[in-house]
NUVODO-958451 format. One line per field, with one value per residue (C-alpha): residue number from 0; x negated, y negated, z. Coordinates in nm, 2 decimals. Example, Ala and Ser with C-alpha at 12.3 -4.5 7.8 and 13.67 -1.06 7.14 Angstrom:
// NUVODO-958451
seq: 0,1 .
east: -1.23,-1.37 .
north: 0.45,0.11 .
up: 0.78,0.71 .
// end
This chain:
// NUVODO-958451
seq: 0,1,2,3,4,5,6,7,8,9,10,11,12,13,14,15,16,17,18,19,20,21,22,23,24,25,26,27,28,29,30,31,32,33,34,35,36,37,38,39,40,41,42,43,44,45,46,47,48,49,50,51,52,53,54,55,56,57,58,59,60,61,62,63,64,65,66,67,68,69,70,71,72,73,74,75,76,77,78,79,80,81,82,83,84,85,86,87,88,89,90,91,92,93,94,95,96,97,98,99,100,101,102,103,104,105,106,107,108,109,110,111,112,113,114,115,116,117,118,119,120,121,122,123,124,125,126,127,128,129,130,131,132,133,134,135,136,137,138,139,140,141,142,143,144,145,146,147,148,149,150,151,152,153,154,155,156,157,158,159,160,161,162,163,164,165,166,167,168,169,170,171,172,173,174,175,176,177,178,179,180,181,182,183,184,185,186,187,188,189,190,191,192,193,194,195,196,197,198,199,200,201,202,203,204,205,206,207,208,209,210,211,212,213,214,215,216,217,218,219,220,221,222,223,224,225,226,227,228,229,230,231,232,233,234,235,236,237,238,239,240,241,242,243,244,245,246,247,248,249,250,251,252,253,254,255,256,257,258,259,260,261,262,263,264,265,266,267,268,269,270,271,272,273,274,275,276,277,278,279,280,281,282,283,284,285,286,287,288,289,290,291,292,293,294,295,296,297,298,299,300,301,302,303,304,305,306,307,308,309,310,311,312,313,314,315,316,317,318,319,320,321,322,323,324,325,326,327,328,329,330,331,332,333,334,335,336,337,338,339,340,341,342,343,344,345,346,347,348,349,350,351,352,353,354,355,356,357,358,359,360,361,362,363,364,365,366,367,368,369,370,371,372,373,374,375,376,377,378,379,380,381,382,383,384,385,386,387,388,389,390,391,392,393,394,395,396,397,398,399,400,401,402,403,404,405,406,407,408,409,410,411,412,413,414,415,416,417,418,419,420,421,422,423,424,425,426,427,428,429,430,431,432,433,434,435,436,437,438,439,440,441,442,443,444,445,446,447,448,449,450,451,452,453 .
east: -3.95,-3.85,-3.60,-3.79,-3.76,-3.76,-3.84,-3.85,-4.16,-4.09,-4.27,-4.10,-4.28,-4.24,-4.50,-4.60,-4.91,-5.16,-4.99,-4.82,-4.53,-4.27,-4.25,-4.10,-3.75,-3.59,-3.78,-3.56,-3.81,-3.87,-3.55,-3.73,-3.63,-3.26,-3.07,-2.84,-3.14,-3.22,-2.86,-2.80,-3.12,-3.06,-2.71,-2.84,-3.08,-2.81,-2.56,-2.82,-2.90,-3.26,-3.41,-3.56,-3.65,-4.02,-4.12,-4.49,-4.68,-5.02,-5.16,-5.40,-5.48,-5.71,-6.06,-6.30,-6.63,-6.50,-6.17,-5.83,-5.81,-5.55,-5.43,-5.29,-5.05,-4.97,-4.87,-4.74,-4.99,-5.03,-4.83,-4.56,-4.39,-4.13,-4.17,-4.06,-3.91,-3.68,-3.58,-3.51,-3.30,-3.10,-3.03,-2.91,-2.56,-2.56,-2.62,-2.51,-2.75,-3.05,-3.38,-3.57,-3.95,-4.18,-4.55,-4.72,-5.09,-5.26,-5.51,-5.26,-5.00,-4.98,-4.86,-4.62,-4.43,-4.45,-4.30,-4.00,-3.94,-3.94,-3.73,-3.48,-3.45,-3.42,-3.15,-2.94,-2.98,-2.87,-3.21,-3.30,-3.64,-3.99,-4.33,-4.60,-4.91,-5.19,-5.53,-5.63,-5.63,-5.84,-6.14,-5.94,-5.66,-5.87,-6.11,-5.92,-5.55,-5.55,-5.88,-6.00,-6.32,-6.31,-6.34,-6.54,-6.34,-6.39,-6.37,-6.02,-5.91,-6.05,-5.86,-5.55,-5.57,-5.57,-5.28,-5.08,-5.13,-4.99,-4.68,-4.62,-4.61,-4.36,-4.14,-4.16,-4.25,-4.10,-3.73,-3.58,-3.32,-3.03,-3.15,-2.88,-2.56,-2.36,-2.11,-1.93,-1.83,-2.18,-2.51,-2.63,-2.95,-3.07,-3.39,-3.53,-3.54,-3.71,-4.09,-4.38,-4.65,-5.02,-5.27,-5.63,-5.78,-6.09,-5.90,-5.55,-5.41,-5.07,-4.91,-4.54,-4.21,-4.10,-3.89,-3.64,-3.46,-3.51,-3.39,-3.21,-3.54,-3.76,-4.06,-3.99,-4.08,-4.45,-4.59,-4.95,-5.16,-5.53,-5.74,-6.08,-6.20,-6.11,-5.77,-5.69,-5.79,-5.57,-5.28,-5.32,-5.30,-5.02,-4.85,-4.51,-4.52,-4.84,-4.85,-5.11,-5.19,-5.11,-5.34,-5.37,-5.23,-5.58,-5.65,-5.32,-5.36,-5.70,-5.56,-5.27,-5.49,-5.72,-5.42,-5.26,-5.60,-5.63,-5.28,-5.38,-5.71,-5.49,-5.29,-4.99,-4.83,-4.97,-4.62,-4.57,-4.68,-4.47,-4.68,-4.54,-4.72,-4.69,-4.49,-4.41,-4.22,-4.10,-3.79,-3.69,-3.44,-3.74,-4.11,-4.17,-3.90,-4.05,-4.40,-4.26,-4.10,-4.42,-4.62,-4.38,-4.47,-4.84,-4.80,-4.62,-4.93,-5.27,-5.59,-5.72,-5.50,-5.70,-6.01,-5.82,-5.59,-5.87,-6.05,-5.74,-5.72,-6.09,-6.28,-6.49,-6.53,-6.57,-6.64,-6.98,-7.09,-7.20,-6.92,-7.13,-7.20,-7.09,-6.82,-7.02,-7.27,-7.00,-6.90,-6.63,-6.50,-6.15,-5.95,-6.21,-5.93,-5.93,-6.30,-6.31,-6.03,-6.25,-6.55,-6.72,-6.59,-6.75,-6.65,-6.53,-6.32,-6.16,-6.06,-5.89,-5.71,-5.62,-5.47,-5.23,-5.09,-5.29,-5.30,-4.99,-4.95,-5.01,-4.66,-4.55,-4.40,-4.14,-3.79,-3.59,-3.67,-4.04,-4.05,-3.86,-4.09,-4.39,-4.25,-4.17,-4.52,-4.69,-4.46,-4.51,-4.87,-4.99,-4.76,-4.58,-4.28,-4.16,-4.24,-4.26,-4.12,-4.31,-4.10,-4.26,-3.98,-3.70,-3.42,-3.44,-3.70,-3.50,-3.17,-3.34,-3.47,-3.14,-2.92,-3.14,-3.40,-3.24,-2.95,-3.19,-3.37,-3.04,-2.95,-3.27,-3.19,-3.49,-3.30,-3.02,-2.68,-2.59,-2.76,-2.82,-2.85,-2.78,-3.13,-3.42,-3.63,-3.37,-3.32,-3.68,-3.85,-3.57,-3.64,-3.28,-3.40,-3.39,-3.70,-4.07,-4.15,-4.34,-4.67,-4.69,-4.94,-4.66,-4.48,-4.77,-4.65,-4.30,-4.21,-4.32,-3.97,-3.89,-4.22,-4.13,-3.78,-3.92 .
north: -8.59,-8.36,-8.46,-8.63,-8.56,-8.83,-8.84,-9.14,-9.18,-9.30,-9.33,-9.31,-9.62,-10.00,-10.03,-9.81,-9.70,-9.90,-10.23,-10.45,-10.62,-10.58,-10.96,-11.00,-11.13,-10.86,-10.56,-10.35,-10.07,-10.24,-10.05,-9.72,-9.62,-9.65,-9.35,-9.58,-9.70,-9.34,-9.25,-9.54,-9.47,-9.10,-9.17,-9.42,-9.15,-8.89,-9.11,-9.19,-8.82,-8.86,-8.51,-8.56,-8.80,-8.75,-8.82,-8.88,-8.84,-8.90,-8.85,-9.10,-9.47,-9.72,-9.72,-10.00,-10.01,-9.75,-9.91,-9.99,-10.35,-10.58,-10.65,-10.30,-10.36,-10.72,-10.60,-10.25,-10.10,-9.74,-9.69,-9.61,-9.36,-9.08,-8.71,-8.65,-8.31,-8.47,-8.74,-8.47,-8.27,-8.58,-8.64,-8.28,-8.36,-8.70,-8.55,-8.25,-8.20,-8.43,-8.25,-8.33,-8.30,-8.35,-8.36,-8.10,-8.07,-7.73,-7.91,-8.00,-7.72,-7.36,-7.14,-6.93,-7.22,-7.42,-7.13,-7.11,-7.49,-7.50,-7.19,-7.33,-7.65,-7.46,-7.24,-7.53,-7.74,-7.47,-7.45,-7.82,-7.83,-7.89,-7.90,-8.13,-7.93,-8.15,-8.07,-8.41,-8.57,-8.85,-8.80,-8.97,-8.72,-8.41,-8.50,-8.74,-8.67,-8.29,-8.21,-8.00,-8.03,-8.20,-7.97,-8.06,-8.14,-7.83,-7.60,-7.74,-7.60,-7.26,-7.30,-7.39,-7.07,-6.87,-7.08,-7.02,-6.65,-6.62,-6.84,-6.64,-6.32,-6.48,-6.63,-6.36,-6.04,-6.03,-6.03,-5.91,-6.14,-5.90,-5.79,-5.97,-5.76,-5.92,-5.64,-5.64,-5.28,-5.18,-5.36,-5.72,-5.66,-5.36,-5.24,-5.10,-5.45,-5.62,-5.58,-5.63,-5.86,-5.85,-6.12,-6.14,-6.43,-6.63,-6.92,-6.79,-6.46,-6.33,-5.99,-5.92,-6.02,-6.34,-6.56,-6.65,-6.45,-6.51,-6.86,-6.96,-7.04,-6.80,-7.03,-7.40,-7.58,-7.64,-7.99,-8.09,-8.40,-8.30,-8.49,-8.34,-8.03,-7.82,-7.99,-7.93,-7.56,-7.53,-7.70,-7.49,-7.17,-7.26,-7.58,-7.60,-7.98,-8.18,-8.55,-8.76,-9.13,-9.41,-9.50,-9.53,-9.27,-9.13,-9.11,-8.93,-8.70,-8.59,-8.51,-8.32,-8.11,-8.02,-7.92,-7.70,-7.54,-7.45,-7.29,-7.08,-6.98,-6.86,-6.64,-6.87,-7.03,-7.38,-7.53,-7.35,-7.67,-7.97,-8.29,-8.62,-8.95,-9.22,-9.52,-9.85,-10.14,-10.49,-10.56,-10.91,-11.06,-11.19,-11.11,-11.44,-11.37,-11.03,-11.19,-11.44,-11.16,-10.97,-11.28,-11.32,-10.96,-11.03,-11.34,-11.15,-10.97,-11.07,-10.98,-10.86,-10.56,-10.42,-10.34,-10.16,-9.98,-9.85,-9.73,-9.54,-9.34,-9.28,-9.35,-9.60,-9.96,-10.16,-10.47,-10.32,-10.31,-10.59,-10.67,-10.57,-10.22,-9.96,-9.73,-9.43,-9.48,-9.42,-9.07,-8.94,-8.61,-8.75,-8.86,-8.83,-8.92,-9.27,-9.30,-9.12,-9.33,-9.64,-9.49,-9.77,-10.05,-10.23,-10.26,-10.62,-10.49,-10.23,-10.47,-10.70,-10.40,-10.25,-10.58,-10.57,-10.22,-10.01,-9.64,-9.68,-9.73,-10.08,-10.20,-10.24,-10.59,-10.68,-10.65,-10.32,-10.25,-10.31,-10.08,-9.81,-9.84,-9.79,-9.49,-9.32,-9.41,-9.25,-8.94,-8.86,-8.95,-8.78,-8.47,-8.57,-8.40,-8.69,-8.97,-9.02,-9.37,-9.58,-9.87,-10.21,-10.35,-10.13,-10.08,-10.35,-10.17,-9.86,-10.04,-10.23,-9.91,-9.73,-10.01,-10.15,-9.90,-9.56,-9.64,-9.72,-9.39,-9.21,-9.38,-9.25,-8.90,-8.86,-8.88,-8.66,-8.77,-8.47,-8.22,-7.88,-7.58,-7.53,-7.55,-7.79,-7.53,-7.46,-7.83,-7.94,-7.66,-7.55,-7.18,-7.07,-6.90,-7.02,-6.82,-6.81,-6.63,-6.30,-6.46,-6.69,-6.57,-6.57,-6.29,-6.05,-6.05,-5.93,-5.58,-5.32,-5.24,-5.60,-5.64,-5.34,-5.47,-5.80 .
up: -4.49,-4.21,-3.94,-3.66,-3.29,-3.03,-2.66,-2.42,-2.20,-1.85,-1.51,-1.17,-1.05,-1.09,-1.37,-1.66,-1.86,-1.65,-1.71,-1.45,-1.62,-1.33,-1.30,-1.65,-1.60,-1.81,-1.67,-1.46,-1.40,-1.06,-0.97,-1.02,-0.66,-0.73,-0.87,-1.07,-1.28,-1.38,-1.43,-1.67,-1.86,-1.90,-2.02,-2.27,-2.40,-2.42,-2.59,-2.85,-2.89,-2.80,-2.75,-2.41,-2.13,-2.04,-1.68,-1.64,-1.32,-1.16,-0.81,-0.66,-0.68,-0.84,-0.68,-0.76,-0.56,-0.32,-0.22,-0.35,-0.47,-0.32,-0.68,-0.69,-0.40,-0.51,-0.85,-0.77,-1.00,-0.89,-0.57,-0.48,-0.71,-0.70,-0.76,-1.12,-1.04,-0.79,-1.04,-1.30,-1.05,-0.97,-1.34,-1.43,-1.30,-1.47,-1.82,-2.02,-2.31,-2.26,-2.22,-1.90,-1.92,-1.62,-1.56,-1.33,-1.27,-1.23,-1.01,-0.74,-0.76,-0.64,-0.93,-0.73,-0.58,-0.90,-1.10,-0.87,-0.89,-1.27,-1.30,-1.06,-1.26,-1.59,-1.44,-1.29,-1.61,-1.84,-2.02,-2.06,-1.88,-2.02,-1.85,-1.95,-1.85,-1.73,-1.58,-1.47,-1.14,-0.98,-0.76,-0.48,-0.53,-0.53,-0.26,-0.03,-0.07,-0.12,0.05,-0.24,-0.44,-0.78,-1.08,-1.39,-1.70,-1.91,-1.61,-1.54,-1.87,-1.78,-1.45,-1.65,-1.85,-1.53,-1.39,-1.72,-1.71,-1.36,-1.42,-1.74,-1.54,-1.30,-1.57,-1.84,-1.66,-1.31,-1.41,-1.73,-1.88,-1.81,-1.46,-1.28,-1.30,-1.02,-1.01,-0.68,-0.73,-0.82,-0.80,-0.78,-0.97,-1.17,-0.99,-1.31,-1.45,-1.15,-1.17,-0.93,-1.07,-1.00,-1.08,-0.98,-1.17,-1.12,-0.96,-0.87,-0.73,-0.66,-0.59,-0.54,-0.69,-0.86,-0.64,-0.92,-1.19,-1.56,-1.65,-1.97,-2.15,-1.95,-1.97,-1.98,-2.31,-2.29,-2.36,-2.36,-2.45,-2.43,-2.68,-2.60,-2.78,-2.47,-2.45,-2.82,-2.79,-2.48,-2.66,-2.97,-2.75,-2.51,-2.63,-2.81,-2.83,-2.83,-2.77,-2.95,-2.91,-3.14,-3.43,-3.81,-4.05,-4.10,-3.73,-3.65,-3.95,-3.82,-3.48,-3.64,-3.85,-3.56,-3.34,-3.61,-3.68,-3.31,-3.32,-3.61,-3.44,-3.15,-3.37,-3.40,-3.71,-3.78,-3.73,-3.40,-3.23,-3.28,-3.28,-3.15,-3.16,-2.89,-3.04,-2.89,-3.06,-2.99,-3.20,-3.31,-3.56,-3.74,-3.72,-3.55,-3.30,-3.22,-3.18,-2.93,-2.73,-2.72,-2.61,-2.31,-2.21,-2.23,-2.02,-1.75,-1.62,-1.48,-1.66,-1.32,-1.35,-1.64,-1.43,-1.15,-1.39,-1.61,-1.30,-1.19,-1.51,-1.56,-1.23,-1.42,-1.29,-1.61,-1.42,-1.32,-1.69,-1.92,-2.16,-2.46,-2.32,-2.58,-2.45,-2.59,-2.30,-2.04,-1.90,-1.67,-1.55,-1.53,-1.83,-2.11,-2.36,-2.23,-2.30,-2.63,-2.78,-2.76,-2.93,-3.14,-2.90,-2.61,-2.25,-2.32,-2.61,-2.39,-2.12,-2.37,-2.53,-2.19,-2.07,-2.37,-2.34,-2.10,-2.17,-2.39,-2.76,-2.91,-3.00,-3.36,-3.35,-3.61,-3.75,-3.73,-4.09,-4.05,-3.75,-3.93,-4.23,-4.00,-3.83,-4.16,-4.30,-3.99,-3.98,-4.35,-4.38,-4.06,-4.07,-3.75,-3.61,-3.41,-3.16,-2.79,-2.74,-2.50,-2.39,-2.33,-2.11,-1.97,-2.05,-2.32,-2.53,-2.54,-2.61,-2.90,-3.05,-3.01,-3.14,-3.42,-3.54,-3.49,-3.72,-4.00,-3.95,-3.95,-4.28,-4.43,-4.31,-4.08,-3.74,-3.63,-3.51,-3.29,-3.06,-3.23,-3.00,-2.63,-2.49,-2.52,-2.70,-2.97,-3.03,-3.02,-3.20,-3.43,-3.37,-3.31,-2.99,-2.63,-2.54,-2.66,-2.98,-2.98,-3.10,-2.80,-2.53,-2.27,-2.46,-2.38,-2.02,-2.09,-1.99,-2.25,-2.36,-2.44,-2.64,-2.85,-2.91,-3.04 .
// end
C-alpha cells in the first residue's frame, strides 16, 4: 500500500461541521479567537509531520423560515468566525514546514485581489500554501451580505472555470520565475520577463500586470471537494487533491474511479489528482471506553441544532417536511452534496444523522488498532491517497490520533516520519517539482518560451 498523506480539517469558529459541541468540557475550540489556540494546534500538526492544516470557511448564516434562529446565537452555530487567510498568515511564523490550506469561494472573491493575496502567502511561507476552491455560498450571503444575485449550481462551475483561467494568467503568465534580478548595480526586474495579461471572460475581466511576482509554487496547491457531476468534472480538470466524504469501501471506490476518470478526460494522468477521504475517530483504551467517550460528545449538543445547521448548508428547512419524506424529493441550488449523500434516506433519518456528526464524517469508534485497521482497509480498497482528519473534540481528537493511531500506521509503513521536499506540492503530490506539471491547464498560460522548455 502507498504511503498515505494526512491533513487536519479545522474551522476558525467555536463549532465545526454543523454541530455545536462547544459545551463539551474538553473542547477547546471555543478559544478559536485566540492566537495561542492556533499556534499550539499548528505546532502539534507539524511535530507529528502531518502534511497540512486545512482551514475551512463559509459565508452566511442559518436561515429557517426567513430568519436566523436564536439557537444559532445561543450555541455559536454559524457566527462569529475568523478569516482563514488571516489565520494562515499568523501561523506562518509559528511553523516551518506545515502546509497551510485555506478555503476561498469564487462567488465572493474578485480574482485579481485574490490572486495577490494567495501569491503573497505562498511567497512569505516559502511555498506552503494551498487553496480549497469552492463555488458554494448561501442565499443569505449572495443576496444579503454581498448584494449580488445568487448563481445556479452548475453555472457556478462555469463561473469557476473563468475565475481559474484569470488567476492562472496572473500566477503563471504575468511574471516569469526568474524575472526578479534585484541587482543594485543593474536592474530590479528583467522587463522581458514581466508580461501584460489580458482576460475577457464571460464572468471576469482583467487587463494589465500582475501585482505579485512568481511565488515558490507559482500556483498554490489546488484542492477541491465537489461531489456533483459538475464538481467532479471541475476537480478532474483543475484539482491536485480532491476531498471525498466518508463511507464504505465500495462507496469511496466509486468516487475515486469517477474522479480519476475525469482527470483522464481532461488530458491528465489518472493519478494526477490525489484523493483524500474525510475521517473521524474516537480513540479509547477499549472499544467500550471509546463508545463512552463518543456518547459524551453526542450528549453535549441539542437536537435543535440539526435543523438550523442543515438549513445553513443547504437552504432547506427540514422541519417543514414530514419525517418520512424521501430526500430524493428535495432540491437546492446550494450544497447539493449534502442532499445527494442522503439518497435513499428520509428527512427523519437525516436529522438523526446530522445531530450525530453534521456535515462531517461519522466517527470510527474503537481502539487505536481498530482505527488503524479501518484506515488501511479504506485506503487499500478504495484507492485512496490519504485522509483529511476531522476532529470530534479539539485538541483531544488530534492528540489521540497522533499519539495512539499514527505510530501504528508508521509501524505498518503507510505513514511517513519526516517531511520530504521543501514545498507543499512536492510533499503532498510527490512530483519532485514545486510547480504545476505541463499537462495541468494552468501551464497553458505560461509564456511561450517556458512552455517550449517544458
